C-alpha positions in Angstrom: 60.9 30.3 77.7 62.8 33.3 79.3 65.0 33.2 82.4 62.4 35.3 84.3 59.6 32.8 83.4 61.8 29.9 84.5 62.3 31.6 87.9 58.5 32.1 88.2 57.9 28.4 87.7 60.3 27.6 90.6 58.0 29.5 92.9 55.1 27.3 92.0 56.9 24.2 93.5 55.6 23.5 97.0 58.3 24.0 99.6 58.0 22.4 103.0 58.4 25.2 105.5 59.4 24.1 109.1 57.6 25.5 112.2 60.7 27.4 113.4 63.2 29.3 111.2 66.3 31.5 111.7 65.4 35.2 111.6 67.3 37.7 109.6 66.1 41.3 110.4 66.5 43.5 107.3 66.5 47.3 107.1 65.4 49.7 104.5 63.7 47.1 102.3 60.6 44.8 102.5 61.0 41.4 100.9 58.0 40.0 99.0 57.2 36.5 97.6 58.5 36.0 94.1 61.2 38.6 94.7 64.9 37.9 94.1 67.5 40.3 95.6 71.0 40.5 97.1 71.5 41.2 100.8 74.7 42.2 102.7 74.9 40.7 106.2 77.3 42.1 108.8 75.9 41.8 112.3 77.1 38.8 114.3 73.7 37.5 115.2 72.5 37.9 111.6 75.6 36.0 110.3 74.8 33.2 112.9 71.2 33.1 111.6 72.5 32.7 108.0 74.9 29.9 109.0 72.0 28.1 110.7 69.8 28.4 107.6 72.7 27.1 105.4 73.3 24.1 107.7 69.6 23.2 107.7 67.4 23.5 104.5 68.6 27.0 103.3 65.3 28.6 104.5 65.3 31.8 106.5 62.6 34.2 107.7 63.1 37.9 106.5 61.3 40.6 108.6 62.0 44.3 108.4 63.0 46.2 111.5 61.1 49.4 112.4 64.2 51.6 113.1 67.0 51.0 110.4 69.6 52.6 112.7 69.1 50.1 115.5 72.0 47.7 115.6 70.5 45.2 118.1 66.7 45.5 117.6 64.4 44.1 120.4 61.6 41.7 119.5 58.9 44.4 119.5 61.1 46.5 117.1 60.7 43.9 114.3 57.5 43.7 112.2 55.4 40.6 112.8 54.6 40.0 109.1 57.6 38.9 106.9 58.6 36.6 104.2 60.1 33.1 104.2 63.0 33.1 101.7 65.4 30.5 100.4 69.1 31.3 100.2 70.3 30.7 96.6 73.9 31.8 96.9 76.3 32.9 99.7 79.6 34.7 99.3 82.0 35.8 102.1 83.4 39.3 101.6 87.0 40.5 102.6 85.6 42.8 105.3 84.0 39.8 107.2 80.5 40.5 105.8 78.4 38.0 103.9 76.7 38.6 100.6 73.5 36.6 100.0 71.2 36.1 97.0 67.7 35.2 98.3 64.3 34.4 96.8 61.0 35.3 98.6 58.8 32.2 98.9 55.8 32.8 101.1 54.3 35.3 103.6 54.6 34.4 107.3 53.7 35.8 110.7 56.0 35.6 113.8 54.2 33.7 116.5 57.0 33.6 119.0 60.6 34.6 119.3 62.6 31.5 120.3 65.5 32.0 122.7 68.9 31.4 121.1 72.4 32.4 122.3 74.0 33.2 119.0 71.3 33.8 116.4 67.8 35.2 116.0 65.1 32.4 115.8 61.4 32.6 115.5 58.3 30.3 115.4 56.1 31.2 112.5 52.8 30.5 110.9 52.4 30.5 107.1 49.9 33.0 105.5 48.3 31.5 102.4 46.4 33.5 99.8 42.7 32.5 99.7 41.5 31.0 96.4 40.5 33.7 94.0 37.1 33.8 92.3 37.3 34.3 88.5 34.6 37.0 88.4 34.3 40.0 86.1 35.4 42.4 88.9 38.7 40.6 89.5 39.3 40.4 85.7 38.7 44.1 85.3 41.0 44.9 88.2 43.8 42.8 86.7 43.5 44.5 83.3 43.4 48.0 84.9 46.6 47.3 86.9 48.4 45.9 83.8 47.4 49.0 81.8 48.7 51.3 84.6 52.0 49.5 84.6 52.4 49.8 80.8 51.6 53.5 81.1 54.2 54.0 83.8 56.8 52.1 81.7 56.0 54.3 78.7 56.5 57.4 80.8 60.0 56.2 81.7 59.6 53.9 84.7 62.6 51.6 84.5 61.5 47.9 84.3 63.1 44.9 82.6 61.2 43.9 79.3 61.3 40.2 80.5 59.5 41.2 83.7 56.8 43.2 81.8 56.2 40.1 79.6 55.9 37.9 82.7 53.4 40.3 84.3 51.3 40.3 81.2 50.8 36.5 81.6 49.9 36.5 85.3 46.2 36.0 86.1 46.4 35.7 90.0 45.7 39.0 91.8 48.0 38.2 94.8 51.0 37.2 92.6 50.6 40.2 90.4 50.4 42.6 93.3 53.5 41.1 94.9 55.6 41.2 91.7 54.6 44.8 90.9 55.0 46.2 94.4 58.5 44.7 94.7 59.6 46.7 91.6 58.0 50.1 92.5 60.7 51.2 95.0 58.2 52.2 97.8 59.1 53.5 101.2 59.4 50.8 103.9 56.2 51.7 105.7 54.2 51.7 102.4 55.7 48.4 101.3 55.1 46.8 104.7 51.4 48.0 104.6 51.0 46.0 101.3 52.8 42.9 102.7 50.4 42.8 105.6 47.2 42.8 103.4 46.1 39.1 103.3 43.3 39.5 100.7 44.8 39.5 97.2 42.1 41.9 95.8 42.8 44.5 98.6 46.5 44.1 97.9 46.0 44.7 94.2 43.8 47.8 94.8 46.5 49.3 97.1 49.1 48.7 94.4 46.8 50.5 92.0 46.8 53.5 94.3 50.6 53.6 94.3 50.8 53.1 90.6 48.4 56.1 90.1 50.7 58.3 92.3 53.8 57.0 90.4 52.2 57.9 87.0 51.4 61.5 88.2 55.1 62.0 89.3 56.4 60.5 86.0 54.1 62.9 84.0 55.4 65.9 85.9 59.0 64.7 85.4 58.3 64.2 81.7 56.9 67.8 81.4 60.0 69.2 83.2 62.3 67.3 80.8 60.4 68.5 77.7 60.4 72.1 79.0 64.2 72.0 79.6 64.8 70.5 76.1 62.6 73.3 74.7 64.7 75.9 76.5 67.9 74.4 75.2 66.5 74.4 71.6 65.3 78.0 72.1 68.8 79.1 73.3 70.4 77.4 70.3 67.9 79.0 67.9 68.5 82.5 69.5 72.3 82.0 69.1 72.0 81.3 65.4 69.6 84.2 64.9 71.9 86.5 66.8 74.9 85.4 64.6 72.8 86.0 61.5 71.7 89.4 62.8 75.4 90.3 63.5 76.4 89.3 59.9 73.5 91.3 58.4 74.4 94.4 60.5 78.0 94.0 59.5 76.9 94.0 55.8 74.8 97.1 56.4 77.6 98.9 58.2 75.7 99.0 61.5 77.4 98.2 64.8 75.6 96.2 67.5 75.6 96.9 71.2 78.1 94.1 72.0 80.7 95.6 69.6 80.0 99.0 71.0 80.7 97.6 74.4 84.0 96.1 73.3 85.0 99.5 71.8 84.1 101.2 75.1 86.4 98.8 77.0 89.2 99.5 74.5 88.9 103.2 75.2 88.9 102.8 78.9 92.0 100.5 78.9 93.8 103.1 76.8 92.8 105.9 79.2 94.1 103.9 82.2 97.7 104.2 81.0 98.6 100.8 82.3 102.2 99.4 82.2 103.1 97.7 79.0 102.8 94.1 80.2 99.5 94.8 82.1 98.1 96.6 79.0 99.0 93.5 76.9 97.1 91.2 79.3 94.0 93.5 79.4 93.9 93.6 75.5 94.3 89.8 75.4 91.3 89.3 77.7 89.3 91.9 75.7 90.1 90.0 72.5 88.9 86.7 74.2 85.7 88.5 75.3 84.9 89.8 71.8 84.9 86.2 70.5 82.5 84.9 73.1 78.7 85.0 73.1 77.7 88.2 74.9 75.3 86.4 77.3 77.5 83.4 78.3 78.7 82.9 81.9 82.3 83.0 80.7 81.7 86.5 79.2 80.4 87.7 82.5 83.6 86.5 84.2 85.7 88.2 81.6 83.8 91.5 81.9 84.2 91.5 85.7 88.0 91.0 85.3 88.3 93.8 82.8 86.2 96.1 85.1 88.7 95.4 87.9 91.7 96.0 85.6 90.2 99.4 84.6 89.3 100.4 88.2 92.8 99.8 89.6 94.7 103.2 89.7 97.7 102.2 87.6 98.9 105.8 86.9 96.7 108.1 89.0 98.4 109.7 92.0 97.9 112.7 94.3 100.5 115.4 94.7 102.1 115.4 98.1 102.0 118.5 100.3 105.6 119.3 100.8 105.1 122.3 103.2 106.7 120.9 106.3 105.3 123.6 108.6 101.7 123.2 107.4 102.0 119.4 107.7 103.3 119.8 111.3 100.5 122.1 112.1 97.9 119.6 110.8 99.5 116.7 112.8 99.5 118.8 116.0 95.9 119.8 115.5 94.7 116.2 115.3 96.9 114.6 117.9 98.6 115.8 121.1 102.1 114.3 121.7 103.2 111.3 119.6 106.3 113.3 118.7 108.3 110.3 117.3 105.7 109.4 114.8 105.2 113.0 113.7 108.9 113.5 113.3 109.2 110.4 111.1 106.4 111.6 108.8 108.0 115.1 108.5 111.4 113.5 107.8 109.8 111.6 104.9 108.2 114.8 103.5 111.5 116.7 103.8 113.3 113.9 101.8 110.5 114.0 99.2 111.6 117.6 98.5 115.1 116.5 97.8 114.4 113.2 96.0 111.1 112.7 94.2 111.3 108.9 93.7 112.0 108.0 97.3 110.2 104.8 98.6 107.5 105.4 101.1 108.3 104.1 104.7 106.5 101.1 106.2 105.7 102.0 109.8 104.4 99.9 112.6 102.8 101.8 115.5 102.9 99.6 118.6 101.3 100.6 121.9 98.4 100.0 124.3 94.8 100.4 123.1 93.3 103.9 123.0 96.5 105.9 122.4 95.5 107.1 118.9 97.3 104.6 116.6 94.5 104.1 114.1 93.3 107.7 114.0 96.9 108.8 113.4 96.6 107.3 109.9 93.9 109.7 108.9 95.9 112.6 110.3 99.0 111.6 108.3 96.9 111.3 105.1 95.5 114.8 105.7 98.9 116.3 106.4 100.4 114.8 103.3 97.4 115.5 101.0 96.9 111.8 100.2 93.9 109.5 100.1 93.3 107.3 103.2 92.4 103.6 103.2 91.9 101.4 106.3 91.9 97.6 106.4 91.3 95.7 109.6 93.4 92.5 109.9 91.8 91.3 113.2 90.7 87.7 112.8 91.7 87.4 109.1 92.7 83.8 108.5 92.5 83.3 104.8 95.5 84.2 102.6 93.1 85.0 99.8 91.9 88.0 101.8 95.3 89.6 101.1 96.3 88.1 97.7 92.8 87.4 96.2 91.2 84.3 94.7 92.2 82.7 91.4 89.6 83.4 88.7 88.8 79.7 88.3 86.7 80.0 91.5 83.1 81.0 91.4 82.6 84.5 92.9 86.4 85.1 92.9 87.5 88.6 93.9 90.9 90.4 94.2 92.4 90.7 97.7 91.8 93.5 100.2 95.0 95.3 99.0 93.7 95.7 95.4 90.2 96.5 96.8 91.7 99.2 99.0 93.7 100.7 96.0 90.4 100.8 94.0 88.7 102.6 96.9 91.5 105.1 97.2 91.5 105.7 93.4 95.2 106.6 93.6 98.5 104.6 93.6 100.0 106.5 96.5 97.4 106.5 99.4 98.1 106.1 103.1 97.1 102.5 103.7 96.4 101.6 107.3 96.7 97.9 108.2 95.0 97.8 111.6 95.6 95.1 114.3 98.4 93.3 112.5 99.1 91.3 115.7 95.6 89.8 115.5 96.2 87.9 112.2 95.4 84.2 112.4 96.2 81.2 110.2 94.5 77.9 109.4 94.0 75.4 106.6 93.3 78.3 104.1 96.8 79.6 104.5 98.8 82.1 106.5 97.9 85.8 105.8 101.0 87.1 107.6 103.1 85.3 105.0 101.1 86.9 102.2 101.9 90.3 103.8 105.7 89.7 103.5 105.6 90.8 99.8 103.2 93.7 100.5 105.3 95.2 103.3 108.7 94.8 101.7 109.8 98.1 99.9 112.0 96.0 97.5 109.4 93.3 96.6 106.2 95.4 96.5 107.3 97.1 93.3 105.7 94.1 91.5 103.0 92.8 93.8 100.9 90.1 92.0 97.3 89.6 93.1 96.0 86.0 92.3 92.9 87.4 90.7 94.5 90.1 88.5 97.6 87.9 87.7 99.6 91.0 86.7 102.2 93.0 88.8 101.1 96.2 90.6 103.6 98.8 91.9 102.9 99.4 95.7 106.2 101.2 96.4 104.4 104.6 96.4 101.9 103.5 99.0 102.6 104.5 102.6 101.7 101.5 104.7 101.1 102.1 108.4 100.4 99.1 110.6 99.2 99.1 114.2 99.7 96.5 116.9 99.1 96.3 120.7 101.7 93.6 121.1 104.8 92.8 118.9 105.4 89.2 120.1 102.6 87.6 117.9 104.0 89.2 114.7 106.3 86.7 112.9 109.9 87.8 113.0 110.2 88.0 109.1 107.2 90.3 109.0 108.4 92.5 111.9 111.8 92.9 110.2 110.1 94.5 107.2 108.6 97.3 109.3 109.9 100.3 111.1 108.7 99.9 114.7 107.6 103.0 116.5 106.6 102.4 120.1 103.8 104.6 121.4 103.6 104.5 125.2 100.7 105.5 127.3 99.9 109.1 128.1 100.9 111.0 131.3 98.2 112.6 133.4 99.1 116.1 132.0 98.9 114.9 128.4 95.5 113.3 129.1 94.2 116.6 130.6 95.5 118.5 127.5 93.9 116.0 125.1 90.6 116.0 127.0 90.4 119.8 127.0 91.4 120.1 123.3 89.7 117.1 121.7 87.6 114.9 123.9 85.4 117.4 125.7 84.4 119.4 122.6 83.7 116.2 120.7 81.5 114.7 123.4 79.6 118.1 123.8 78.8 118.0 120.1 77.9 114.3 120.0 75.5 114.7 123.0 73.7 117.7 121.6 75.1 120.3 124.0 76.6 122.7 121.4 74.1 125.5 122.3 75.1 125.3 126.0 78.4 126.5 127.6 79.8 123.3 129.1 83.3 123.3 130.7 85.3 120.8 132.8 87.7 122.2 135.4 91.3 120.9 135.3 90.8 119.4 138.8 87.7 117.6 137.6 89.6 116.1 134.6 92.5 115.1 136.9 90.1 113.4 139.3 88.3 111.8 136.3 91.6 110.4 135.1 92.9 109.2 138.4 89.6 108.0 140.1 87.5 106.7 137.2 89.7 105.7 134.2 93.0 104.3 135.2 94.3 103.3 131.7 97.1 103.9 129.3 94.9 105.2 126.4 92.0 107.5 126.2 88.9 105.4 125.3 87.5 105.0 128.8 88.2 108.7 129.5 86.2 109.8 126.5 83.5 107.4 127.4 83.3 108.8 130.9 83.3 112.4 129.7 80.4 111.3 127.4 78.5 109.9 130.4 78.8 113.3 132.3 77.6 115.1 129.2 74.6 112.8 129.0 73.8 113.5 132.6 73.9 117.2 131.9 71.6 116.7 128.8 69.1 114.9 131.0 69.1 117.7 133.5 68.3 120.2 130.7 65.6 117.9 129.3 64.0 117.7 132.8 63.7 121.5 133.0 67.1 123.0 134.1 67.1 126.5 132.7 70.8 127.2 133.0 72.8 128.0 129.8 76.2 127.2 131.1 77.6 124.3 133.2 80.9 124.0 135.0 81.8 120.4 135.9 83.9 120.4 139.0 85.5 117.6 141.0 82.5 117.7 143.4 80.0 117.2 140.6 81.8 114.0 139.4 80.5 111.8 142.3 76.9 113.1 141.7 77.1 112.2 138.0 79.3 109.1 138.1 79.0 107.7 141.6 81.9 107.0 143.9 85.5 106.7 142.5 86.3 103.3 141.0 90.0 103.6 141.8 91.6 105.0 144.9 95.1 104.7 146.3 95.6 101.0 146.7 95.2 99.6 150.2 98.4 97.7 149.6 100.4 101.0 149.5 99.2 102.2 152.9 101.1 100.0 155.3 104.7 99.0 155.2 105.0 95.2 155.6 107.6 92.5 155.9 108.0 90.5 152.8 105.7 92.5 150.5 107.5 94.6 147.8 106.0 96.9 145.2 107.1 95.9 141.7 106.4 97.4 138.2 105.2 95.3 135.3 104.6 95.9 131.6 101.5 94.6 129.8 100.2 94.9 126.3 97.7 97.5 127.5 100.3 99.6 129.4 102.2 99.5 132.7 100.9 98.3 136.0 101.9 98.0 139.7 102.1 94.5 141.2 102.9 93.4 144.8 105.2 90.4 145.3 104.8 88.6 148.6 107.2 86.3 150.4 106.8 84.3 153.6 108.8 81.5 155.4 107.8 78.6 157.6 109.4 75.6 159.2 110.7 73.2 156.5 113.8 72.0 154.6 114.6 74.9 152.4 112.1 74.3 149.5 111.2 77.3 147.4 107.6 77.4 146.1 106.6 80.1 143.5 102.9 80.7 142.6 100.8 83.2 140.7 100.7 81.6 137.2 104.3 82.6 136.4 106.2 81.7 133.2 109.5 79.8 133.2 111.6 83.0 133.0 110.0 84.5 136.0 110.4 81.3 138.0 114.1 81.2 137.1 114.4 84.8 138.3 113.1 83.8 141.7 115.8 81.0 141.9 118.5 83.4 140.8 117.4 85.9 143.4 117.5 83.2 146.2 120.9 82.1 145.1 122.4 85.6 145.4 120.6 86.3 148.7 122.3 83.2 150.1 125.7 84.4 149.0 125.2 87.7 150.9 123.3 86.3 153.8 125.7 87.3 156.6 126.3 90.7 155.1 122.6 91.6 155.3 122.1 90.0 158.7 120.6 86.5 157.8 121.7 83.3 159.6 122.8 81.0 156.7 121.3 78.0 158.6 117.9 79.6 158.2 117.9 78.6 154.5 117.9 74.9 155.5 115.4 75.3 158.4 112.6 77.2 156.5 110.6 76.6 153.3 109.9 79.7 151.3 106.7 80.7 149.4 106.8 83.6 146.9 103.5 84.7 145.5 102.5 87.2 142.8 98.8 88.2 143.3 96.2 88.2 140.5 96.9 84.5 140.0 94.5 84.3 137.1 96.7 86.5 134.9 99.7 84.9 133.3 103.0 86.7 134.1 106.5 86.2 132.7 109.8 88.0 132.2 113.0 88.7 134.2 112.2 92.2 135.3 110.9 91.2 138.7 114.2 89.7 139.8 115.3 92.5 142.2 111.7 92.7 143.5 111.8 89.0 144.5 115.3 89.4 146.0 114.1 92.3 148.1 111.1 90.3 149.3 113.4 87.4 150.3 115.8 89.6 152.3 112.8 91.3 154.0 111.3 88.0 154.9 114.5 86.6 156.5 115.6 89.8 158.3 112.2 90.9 159.4 112.8 94.4 158.1 109.7 96.1 156.6 109.7 97.3 153.0 108.8 100.9 152.1 105.6 100.6 150.0 106.2 104.0 148.4 109.3 102.6 146.7 108.7 100.6 143.5 111.4 98.8 141.5 112.1 96.9 138.3 115.2 95.1 137.1 116.7 91.7 136.3 119.0 90.2 138.9 121.9 87.8 138.2 123.4 85.2 140.5 126.3 87.6 141.1 124.1 90.5 142.2 124.2 92.6 139.0 121.1 94.6 138.1 120.4 94.2 134.3 118.3 96.5 132.1 114.7 95.9 131.3 112.1 97.1 128.7 108.9 99.1 128.8 110.3 101.6 131.3 108.1 104.5 130.3 104.9 102.5 130.7 106.2 101.3 134.1 107.0 104.8 135.3 103.6 106.0 134.2 102.0 103.2 136.2 104.0 104.2 139.2 102.9 107.8 138.8 99.3 106.8 138.6 99.6 104.8 141.8 101.3 107.6 143.8 104.7 106.0 144.1 107.4 108.4 145.5 110.6 106.6 144.5 111.4 104.2 141.7 114.6 102.0 141.5 115.6 101.3 137.9 118.7 99.6 136.4 121.6 102.1 135.7 121.8 100.9 132.1 118.2 102.1 131.5 119.3 105.7 132.1 119.3 106.4 128.4 115.6 105.5 128.1 114.7 108.3 130.5 116.1 111.1 128.2 112.8 111.1 126.2 110.7 110.8 129.3 108.3 113.8 129.9 109.5 116.2 132.7 106.1 115.9 134.3 107.0 112.2 135.1 110.6 112.7 136.0 109.9 115.7 138.3 107.1 114.1 140.3 109.1 111.0 141.4 112.6 110.3 142.6 114.3 108.0 140.1 117.3 106.1 141.5 119.7 104.2 139.2 121.1 101.0 140.7 123.7 98.6 139.3 124.1 96.2 142.3 121.4 94.4 144.4 122.9 95.8 147.7 121.9 99.3 146.5 118.3 98.2 146.1 118.2 96.9 149.7 119.5 100.3 151.1 116.7 102.2 149.4 113.8 99.7 149.8 114.2 98.3 153.3 113.4 100.2 156.5 115.5 99.9 159.6 114.3 97.4 162.2 111.9 99.0 164.8 
């Protein structure tokens, strides 16, 4: 007798089932009579139910819960029909769970849930199978089900041989249905449906339906497996036939397509004139490819690699235009101003005349948006007669974007540097790396670190891309990077580049650029080439001052485009004129009222409000620093979302003002009698830096003395606790901002005088620039006499 049959006999023994039993809600499985299975119990109430069962007669009621995710199911969330089971073994796990081995004994129905503090407990009634009639219909049904089961097993349904033998000997419909259904692996709702059927014949018929479905699935599965096996056999057969065909063609002296392809690769590699070590690697990979099956996945990877090796311009180069005058003319045609950048390019071309193998410079153009940094790259390439490639670095976070992926990855590609070189088709293009200050970094690596090798004239002679795995000489490439702001660029990367600051444009420069470039371009883009359209100088000046207060030119061009579209609409609506002059009076008609006018803050001179100058990543700006005092104990409060450096400047300014209190007419005792509040408006914008030091000091003196501050006087400079005025940065941007706002006099540190030598005359001649070295000089110019 087998172990399985022995277990079956145990089920025949009558077990006395009490009226109330501990309840164990189970999830994801329905337990049937005659079923033996392990269960893991982890919930506190469930463990308490198990302990109760073990302390009594080892009987427990197993009922499935409707929602398996419910950790504390309510009474109505548990199916009424379940199975009385006996606990055969119990084992405590290290993680405080319990492992049980249980046997289903008999069906039961929950009559009532009995209240219990620790465990689940229910009152049940047993469900007994009615006695079966031994008629021909039942006999036929039993035989049909057994045949279906044998068919399922023959199609691959996993089932123990002992169990199949036991099933063959069963003659009761209910018992047969319960044993088969517990081994079919049905979904919970389907298994529960069978458990709830009390009539054995109905139960067996339902099991027959599920067996029919299972056989259909197994037949389809068998067909898929046979088809797959057939494909594998077919591929192997094709491989042997191809190898035989290759041998036959070799004997006949004929060459197949694959060998012709290998020869074509060999010719292309030779034509590329690769460096010696690179050529050796390419030939090695070609040799590997020639030994592979032509249609294999590995052969495709090898082909792609060789295609990239061939496409990289190892020895192709364009000849530089070394005519300095012609290059200067091209640069001037494309861009107005930007003299420092143009001079650097012309210097390089002049040196190329003297020394052919000079390394290309690596420039970083830093300045506010819209000043022409990106478009300058195209102009440089045209002036030098080189190819132009642009790569945007904004938002790049993956190091592989720069250095490529290793060939082991599916879909691997070289990095953007190699891709750009392939696009250019030469080894000496002008390569524009745009927005280098917008690089990011995350778990995929730091792209800025990958650029350290690319942008180092000493190291980039042998730049190695992860995909190619061989060195490429980038020393002939002219890399030009752009940035709005230098601070986010890592110091090591910044050190490798030649920084050229591009400040904002003056009003005169903007007018010239608008007349020469922007207006003609917008006339063409808006379909007005057949009409004579002109903007007066005064209209452009009003456009710049009243509608587009910015350092660059983007908004100016956009606004000119808006005016052109308005003219186009007038023509479309029937205006017969062939020429249009846009005057300052026409601007309000086309664009509405001015967006910017002289700031209200500049109109009235006030006590404690001083005009300061600030530098921002998008150009200079004017800010107003306010100071007021009120009864208190000498506490200084500074607001306006200021950084630590700016807060320290306010304390340094207060310290110095206290040392010169009597000299400027302040009662020293006032510092102990009043609290001070310094505020920098636009509190939502973060502000930092030491250059507002003298501005804050002036606001403090004005507040204590009651003398008004001249609003037409702006200032910038760092203050020390001994009253010295130290130099600051971004002076040109600050002076341009002062000019835009109609400032008449600007106080700047004396040590910044050298920075004004390159300042356009149009800026220096329209404002009085006063150099100060001590704070007392600032007070003399900024404060008005008491009325």
